[in-house]
N, C-alpha and C positions, 0 to 999 in steps of 0.2 A: 865391759862395753857400756858406754853411756850415750844415750840418745836424748835429745831435748824433748821435754814435755811428755815423755812416756814414763812408765813405771820402772824403767831399767836404770841402773846406775853403774858407776865407774868400775870398769874391768880393764886392768892393764897388767903388764908384766915387765919389770925392769929392775936393774940393780942400781941403787944409788946409795953410796956410803952415808951412814948417819953422821951428821955434823954436830958441833957443840950447840947446846940449847941457848936460845935467846928468848927469854920467858914469854913476852907478848909481842916481841918485835918481829921483823921479817917482812912486813908489807913493803912494797916498793914505794919509795918516796915519790910523791906526785903533787903537783900543784905548788903554789908559792904563797902560802897563807902568812904573809909578813905581818908582824905586829902581835898583839896579845890574842891568844886563843882561849876560848871559853871551855873550861873543864866540865861545866854543867850543861853543855849544849845538847840539843837534840839534832841528830843528823837524819835527814829524810832521803831515802834511797829509792829511786824509781826502777821498776823491773817489769818485764813481761811474763815472768815465770813464777807464778804463785804455786806453793806446795799443794800436792794432792792430799797429803796428810803429813804428819810430822815425824814419821818413822822411816828411816832410810833402808830398812829391811822389809818394808811393807808397801813398796810402790809409792814412796813420797815424791819422786820425780826430781827434776833439776832444781826446782824452787826450794826444796828442803835442804839440799846441799848448799845452795847459794846463801840462804839465810842462817842456817844453824851450824854448818860445819866450821869448826874453829871459833865460832862465836858463842855457841851454847854448849856444843859437845866437843870433846878433844879425844885424841887417840894417844897411844903410847908414843907415836911419832907424828910429826906434822910435815906435810908437803908445803913448802913455802911458795910464794908467788913467783919466785925465780926458778922453781923446779927442784930445789934441794930438799933433802929429808933431814929433819932435825929431831933430836930427842925431845919429848914433851912430858908426858906423864911417866915415861920410863926415865929414871935417873941414870941408869946404866944397863948394859947387857953384855953377855958373853956367849960365844958360839963354840960348841965342842969341836974337836979336831976333825971329826968326820962330817961336820956341817949339818948334823941332824937334830941337835938339841940347842935350843935358845933359852937362856936363863935371864929373865928381866927382873931388875930391882926397881920398885916403884918409888916415885918421889914422895918425900915426907910432907905432911901438912896439907894434903889435898882433900877438900871436902866437896861433896855434891851440893847442889843448890838446896836440897832438902835438909842439909846439915849433917848427913851421914858421912863418915870418913871413908875415903877410897881404900879398898883392900884388894888383895889378889883375887878374892871370890868374884868381885865385880868384873875384873878383866876376863876371868874364865867364862862368866855368864855372857859377856859381850861377844866373845869369840864364838861361843856356842849358839848365840842368837843369829849370827851371820850364817852359820853352818846348818841351822835347823832345816827340817824338811819343808816347812812352809815359808822359808826365807825367800824373798824376791831380790835379794842382793846379788848382783852379778859378781860381786867380790867372792861369793861363795865358792865358785869353781877354782879360783886361785888359791883359796885357803883349804881346799880339800886334801892338801898334803899334810894337814895337821892330824897326827895320829893320837896324841894324848896331851892333855893339859893338866898339869899338877900344880898345887898350891902348897908348897912346903911350910910357908908361914904367911902372915898377912901382907908382907911386903915383897914376896917373891913369887914369880910365876915361871914355871918351867914347861916349855912347849917342845914336844918331840915330833919330828916330821917323819913321814913314811919314805921320803926321798929328798935329796938336796933341792933347795929352792933359793937361788941367788937373789930372787926378788922378794923374799919373805918380809924383810923389814920395810921395804917400799910398800908392799901390799898392806901392812899393818897401819900405815898412815891413813888408810881409808876406813878403819874400823873404829867407830865411836865407842868410847867406854861409858857405860850406862849403869846406874844404880841397879843392882840385881833385884831390888825390891820394888822398883818403879812399876807403875801400872798406867794403862791408858795412854801409851806413848804415841798414838796416832793424833791425839789432841792435847797432850801435855808433854812435859820433859823433866828429866832430872840428870843434867850433865854437870861437868866440872868447869865449864868455860867462863870467860870474863863477863858474860851476860846471862841473865835469866829471861825466860819468856814472860812478857807482861800480858799481852792480849793478842789473839788472832781473830780478826773479823773476816770471815771467808768472803772472797770476792772484792776485798778492799785493802786491808793492811795487816801487817804483823809487826808488833813492837817488842823490842828487847830493852831491858834495863840493866845498867851496870851492877854487877854482883859484888856486894861489899865484902864478901868472904873469899874472894878469889885468891888463889895461892900465889899468883905471879903479879906482874905489874898491872895496875888498874887500867881499865879501858880509858882512852883519852877523851871520851865523851860520856855523858850521863845516859843517853838513850839513843837508839837507832830505830827508825821505823821504815820498814820495807813497804812501799806503796805499789799496788799492782794495777796494771793497765792492760786493756784488751788489745791495743794496737799501738804502733810506733808514733802515730800522730798525737794521740792523747798523751803519751809519755813525753814527747818533746814539748808539748804545750805546758805540761806540768813543770818542766825544767825552766822554760822561759818565764813562767809566772811566779817562780819561786816556791811552788808547792813541793818540789823535791830539790835537793842540792846536787845530786849526782845520779847518772844513769849507768847501770852496771854493764850494759851491752847495747850499744846503739844499733838499731836494725833498719834505719832509714837513711842511707847515705845522701839522698837528695836534700835532707834537712840539715846537713852538717854545716853548710855555708853560713846559715844564720847564727851559728855558734862560733865558727872560726872568725867571722867578721865582727863579733861582739867582744869587746875587751873584758867583759865580765865572766867569760867562760874559757875553759881549756879543753881542747879536743886531743885525746891521747890515743895513739895507735899502737897497741901492745902486741904481744906474741900470742897467737891463737893456736889451739890444738884441735879445733872443730873442723871436721871434714864433711862435706856433702857428698854422699855416695848414691850412685845408681847401683844398687846391690842386686845381682842376679841370683836366682836359685840355681846353683850349679848342678843340682840333681834333677832339674826339670828341663825337658826339651823345650826349645832348641838350645838352651844355655849349657847343656852338658857338653856341647862342642866348643872347644877353645877358639876355633876360628869365628864362630858366631859372636862370642863375647868380644873378641878383638875387633870384629867388623863394627859392632854397635859402638864400641869405644871410639873407633876411628871416625865414625860418621857424625859424632857430636862435637860441635865447635865450643869447647870448654871456655876459651877466651872470650868469645862473644857472650856466652851465658853469664860469666863472671862480670863482665862489663855492664850487662843489662840489669843485673841484680844489685851490684855493689859499686858501680862507677869505677873509680880509680883505686879502690881498696880491695884487699884480699889477694890471694896468690893462687896460681895454678899449681897443681900437685899431681904427680904421676904415679903415686902409690899411697898406701895407708900411712906413710911416715912423714910427719911434718919436719921442717928444718930444725926444730928444737929437740928432736929425739937423737940420741947418740948414734943410731944406725941409719941416719938419713943419707940418701944419695939423690942427686938430681936425675929423675927418671921421666920427666915430662915428654921426652922424645920417644918413649916407648908407647906404641899405640896412639901416637899424636894424630891430630885432626887431618884426615886425608880421605876424601869421599871416593876417589878412584880406588884406593886400596880397600876401602870398606866394601865396595861392590865386588871387587875381585875375590875377597875372602868369602863373601856370601856365596858367590858362584862355586867356589871350591868346596864349600860346605854343603852344597846341594840346594841352596836357597837363592838361586839367581833371580827369581821373581819375588823374593822377599817372603815374609811370613807375618803373622799377627800375634800379639801378646797383650796381656793385661798388666798395667803398671799400677800397683797399689800405692796410693799417695796420701801421706798425712795431710790433714785439712788446714794446717797453719803455714804461714809464710816461712821460707820461700818455696815450699814444695809444690803448691799448685802452679806457680809461675814456672818453675823448673820443668815440671811435667809437661806443660803446654809447649815449652821450648823444645824439649826432647821429642815430643810427638811430631813437631814440625820438621826437625832435623832428620829423623829417621824416615819420614815419608819420602825424602829425597832419594833414598836408596831402596824404596819399595817396601819398607817395614811399616805395618799399621799398628798403632798403639791405642789401646782403649784405656782411658784413665779411670781408675776406681778410687774415688776419694773416701778416706776412712778417718775415724777419730783416733787419737793416740791409744785409747784403751782397746779399740778394735785392732789396731796395728800390733799391739803387744800380744794379743791372743792369736790372731790370724797368722801373722808373719813370724813373730819371734818364738812363740810357744809351739804352734802347730805346723809351721813351715808350709803353710797353705798359700803359696804365691808363686808367681813366675819371675817377677822383678818388682822392686820397690825402691822408693826414695827414702833416705833417712840420714840424719846428722849423727855422727859419732864424735863425742865431745873430748874424749880423753887422750892424753899423750900415751905413747908406748903401748898402743893397743893392736899392733901388728900381729901379735901372737895368736889372735883369734883365728887366723888362717891356718893355724896348726891344729885346730879342733874340728874334725869332720862333722861333728854333731851341732856345730854352731848354726844359726838360722840360715846362713847363705849356702851351707853345704859343700864348701870347697874342700876337696879331699885329694891331697897329694902326699904320698907316703914319705917322700924325701923332705918336704916342707915340715910335715909332722915330726919327723926325726930331728931336723935342725932346731925346731922350736924346743923340743924336749932336751936336746943337748945344751942349748943356750941356757935353759932354766937350771940345769945341773952344772953349768960351767964353774970352773975354779976362779976365774978372773973376769972382770968386766970387759977386758979386751977380747977375750975368747967369746964371750956372750955377744959383743958387738959384731965381731966378724961373722958369726953364724947368722945373726939376724939381718945383716946386710945381704946375705945369700937369700934369705926368706923374702926380703923386700924386693929384690930383683926378680926372683922366680914368680912371685905372685903378680908383679907388674907385667911380666912377659906373658903370663897366662891370662891376663885380664880377669883375674879372680872376681873383681868388681870394677866399676868405672868410677874413679875418684874424680869428681867433677871440679871441685876447687876447695881451697882452704879459706875459711871465713877470716875476715879481719876481726880484731878484738878492739872495739872502739868504746872507750870510756869517756863520757862527757861530763864535766863537773863545773860548778861555780868556782871561781878563783878564790873564794873565801875558804875553800877546803884544801887540805893537804893530807898525805898519808894513806890515801886510798890505793887499793891494789890495781895494777895496770893490766895484768895478764889473765887473772881469773882462771888459772889452770883448773880443768875438770869442774868448772862452774862454781867454784868456791869464791866467796867475796868477803875477805876478812875486814871487819868494820872497826876493830878495837884500836887501831892506830890512827883513825881519821880524826883530824883536828879541824875545828871550825872557828874561824876568826870571829872575835867578839865585836 
C-alpha cells in the first residue's frame, strides 16, 4: 500500500511477465524537443513531495521513490512507466516446475556508486533488509513468502518460497538492490543507477549527477535537481519563471489554463493509479454494518467532489481498481449517489436518526477540502462528522499501525493493490473469508487469466460490501516546458524516471 506523504510505500500484488531488457529506456516519449539537445544539461524538476529520508525501508515516503527509484537505485526488475516489468539487474531467471524456487543470474559488469562490484550477497542483503523486523516497507508482507535465500556463487541468487506467488517477480521490481556494506542510508546512498546523489538540502532541493561508471546507457542529461515546494501555487510560479523545467504532478487544475494557452508548455494527462479513499474501520461500530457503509457511500456525491477539486480532470471509480489494472470492471453504479437510498439503508440498519463519527484527516490537500465536503453531504442524511486533522506521521501511528480510528481519508497510490482487502489485519479491518480465499487463490494461480478472474470477483464483492468508499481516481498531470522530451507521463507508484529526459540546447 502506498499513501502520499506518509511513511508507507508500495504494496501491490499482480502478475506481469518479465519482458526483455531495455537498458535505460522505457520512459514514455513526451514533449517535442526538436533540434539539438544538450547532453550536459541540468534538468530542474518541481515537486511537492520531498523525501522524509532516503531509505525506502525506513519511512522515506513518496518523495524518496519519486527521486531515487530507477534513478539512483535499481532492482532485479523494473516497472516501466507503461506498467510492464522488465529485467534489469537480473540478466536471466528460471522458475522450478513447482513454482517455489526462483534462480536469478545477475548482470555482469555492474558496480555500485562506491565502486564495489554487485554480487549475489548484495541481493540477499537487500531482500533481507525489506523483510527485517524494523522494516517499514509495506512490500514486506508481499515478500514474506520468501523462505530461503541462497547465494551459490557471486552471480547467482536462489530464492525458495513457502508457497507459490504469481506476483513474485512483479514485487521484486520494488526492491532496491543496495550495497551490503553501505551505511547511513537515511542521508546517503550506494546504488547502481544512472545517477549518484550529489546533495540534499532539506526543505529545498535534492540533486543527482550522471554516474560515469553506469553499466547501461548513460543518462541523457548531466544532472537533475528536484526542487521542493510547499504548495501548488509556488510550484506553478517556479515553472512559469523557468526555475523548474517540469512538474511531476500538477495539483492545481485551476492553474492549468495559463500553461495550456502558452506555447512554451505542454500539459500531459497520463494514467493515474492514485485513489482517494474514505476508508472505514470495518471493525468499529457503526461501520461493522455493511448497510451503514453502503449508506455513507450513497450519500456522498463523488462527481460533485471530483469537479470541485479537479475541475474536468480525474475519473470516478467504483472500487479499488483503476482502469489500468487487468481486473478492472466498471462498478461506479454500485453504491452510486442516491440520498433516498442512503436514508433507507440507515433506517434498516437502525440509524434512522443518523449517528456521529470522527473522521481522521491528513492535513495536506485535498484531504481537508474533501473532509469538509463529506461532512456537508452526510449532514443531509442526519450523520454528524467531527473532523480530526492530523499529520502524516500521526496518521501512520494512529490509523495504520494502531487501527485507532473510525473512518479516515487517505490516498492509495499503487496499481494492483486490491489484494489488501484479502488481509483482515490491514488497517481498515475488512474481513470476508470468501474474499480472503479468492485473494489467496489468485496469488497461487497457475495463469494470469485465472488470477484475473478471481480478482474480478474480489473487486465486485468489495464494491458491493462498500468495504471503503472510493471517492475518485486522481488525474496524472505532468506539465513541462516544450524544450524537454523523454519525461514519464504516468509516474506509476510515484516513480519519476529522469534518465531519458532530454533538454533542448
